[in-house]
C-alpha positions in Angstrom: 28.7 -50.1 61.5 28.7 -49.4 64.3 31.0 -45.3 63.2 31.1 -44.3 67.0 33.1 -47.1 67.3 35.2 -47.7 64.1 36.3 -44.1 64.0 36.0 -42.6 67.6 38.2 -39.5 66.4 36.3 -39.0 63.2 32.9 -39.4 65.4 34.0 -37.4 68.1 34.9 -34.2 65.6 31.7 -34.5 64.5 29.7 -34.5 67.8 32.4 -31.7 68.0 31.4 -29.9 64.9 27.6 -30.0 64.8 27.9 -28.4 68.7 29.6 -25.2 67.5 27.4 -25.1 64.7 24.5 -24.6 66.8 26.0 -22.3 68.6 23.9 -18.7 68.7 20.6 -21.3 66.6 17.4 -21.1 68.0 16.9 -24.7 69.4 13.7 -24.6 67.3 15.7 -23.1 64.2 17.8 -25.9 64.6 15.5 -28.6 64.6 13.7 -27.2 61.7 17.3 -27.4 59.5 17.3 -30.4 60.3 14.2 -31.8 59.9 14.2 -29.9 56.4 17.7 -31.9 55.0 17.1 -34.9 56.7 13.8 -35.0 54.0 16.0 -34.0 51.4 18.3 -37.0 51.7 15.5 -39.2 52.6 17.3 -39.8 56.1 14.1 -41.7 57.9 16.6 -42.1 60.9 18.0 -38.5 61.4 14.0 -37.3 60.2 13.0 -39.5 63.0 15.6 -38.6 65.9 14.9 -34.5 65.4 11.3 -34.6 64.8 11.0 -36.1 68.5 13.6 -33.5 68.9 11.5 -30.7 68.2 8.7 -31.9 70.0 10.7 -32.1 73.5 11.8 -28.8 72.3 7.7 -27.8 72.6 7.8 -28.1 68.9 3.7 -28.0 67.7 3.1 -30.7 65.4 1.3 -28.7 63.3 4.7 -26.7 62.1 6.0 -30.1 62.5 3.8 -31.5 59.6 4.5 -28.4 57.1 8.3 -28.3 57.4 8.2 -30.5 53.7 6.1 -28.1 52.5 6.7 -25.1 54.5 6.4 -22.6 50.6 3.2 -23.8 50.5 2.7 -23.2 53.9 4.2 -20.0 54.8 2.6 -18.4 57.3 3.3 -21.3 60.2 7.2 -20.1 59.8 8.6 -16.9 60.1 10.5 -15.3 57.3 14.1 -15.9 59.1 12.6 -20.0 59.4 12.1 -19.6 55.6 15.4 -18.0 54.1 16.8 -20.4 56.5 14.6 -23.1 55.5 15.1 -22.3 51.9 19.6 -22.1 52.8 19.3 -25.2 53.8 18.2 -26.5 50.3 20.2 -25.6 48.0 23.3 -26.1 50.5 22.2 -29.5 50.3 21.3 -30.1 47.1 24.5 -27.8 46.0 25.6 -30.3 43.2 22.2 -29.3 41.1 22.2 -25.8 41.0 25.0 -24.3 43.8 23.5 -21.5 46.4 21.4 -19.3 43.6 22.4 -15.7 44.4 19.1 -14.7 45.4 18.2 -17.4 48.3 22.2 -16.0 50.1 20.7 -12.6 50.0 17.3 -13.5 51.3 19.2 -15.7 53.7 22.0 -13.1 54.7 18.9 -9.8 54.9 17.6 -12.4 58.3 21.3 -13.5 59.7 24.2 -11.4 60.6 27.6 -12.5 59.0 28.2 -14.7 62.4 24.9 -16.0 62.8 25.2 -16.7 58.8 28.1 -18.7 58.5 26.9 -20.6 62.2 23.8 -21.9 59.5 25.5 -22.7 56.9 28.1 -25.2 59.2 24.8 -26.5 61.0 23.2 -27.3 57.6 26.3 -28.7 56.5 26.1 -31.4 60.1 23.0 -32.6 59.6 24.3 -33.0 55.8 27.0 -35.2 57.2 25.0 -36.9 59.8 22.5 -37.6 57.2 25.1 -39.3 54.9 26.4 -41.5 58.1 23.2 -42.5 59.2 22.4 -43.8 55.3 25.7 -45.0 54.3 25.8 -46.9 57.8 22.0 -48.0 57.3 20.9 -46.5 60.4 17.1 -47.4 61.3 14.2 -45.0 62.1 14.0 -45.4 65.9 17.0 -46.7 67.3 19.1 -43.9 68.6 22.0 -44.7 70.2 20.9 -42.2 73.0 18.5 -44.3 74.8 18.4 -47.9 74.9 17.0 -49.0 71.4 16.1 -52.4 69.2 19.7 -54.3 67.4 19.6 -52.1 63.8 17.4 -54.9 61.5 17.6 -53.2 58.4 19.2 -56.0 55.8 21.7 -54.9 53.6 20.5 -53.8 49.9 
């Protein structure tokens, strides 16, 4: 399915939500959050897209390789980034255990209330994009922003 063509108003609303959610958040942190949520959601399409965007924005290969294991490699990430990654994990898997108080408090210690609201919106936005990409069978390595190969993933 071509989601943008099939539901153009919804697609434009998601684009607007995504753009608004990014406002005021450092570009590197935006990409780290999107990469971690995409790991957790097993969204290869978004993972490929956002790791490439992070590289283009100057993110190091070392840090990109460590996002999935950030707890085991804390010296690669600032305390603020670690708090954002922990919140990303909690919100992405919210159905499992909610957002633990300590995770929220840690994020609140590094982000003022407007920043925390933006971060939460960003986490919600990438989780929405992951679900759209997974449900519509987007294939890693294809990207509507650039000419790409046709989606050839077989139906289950």
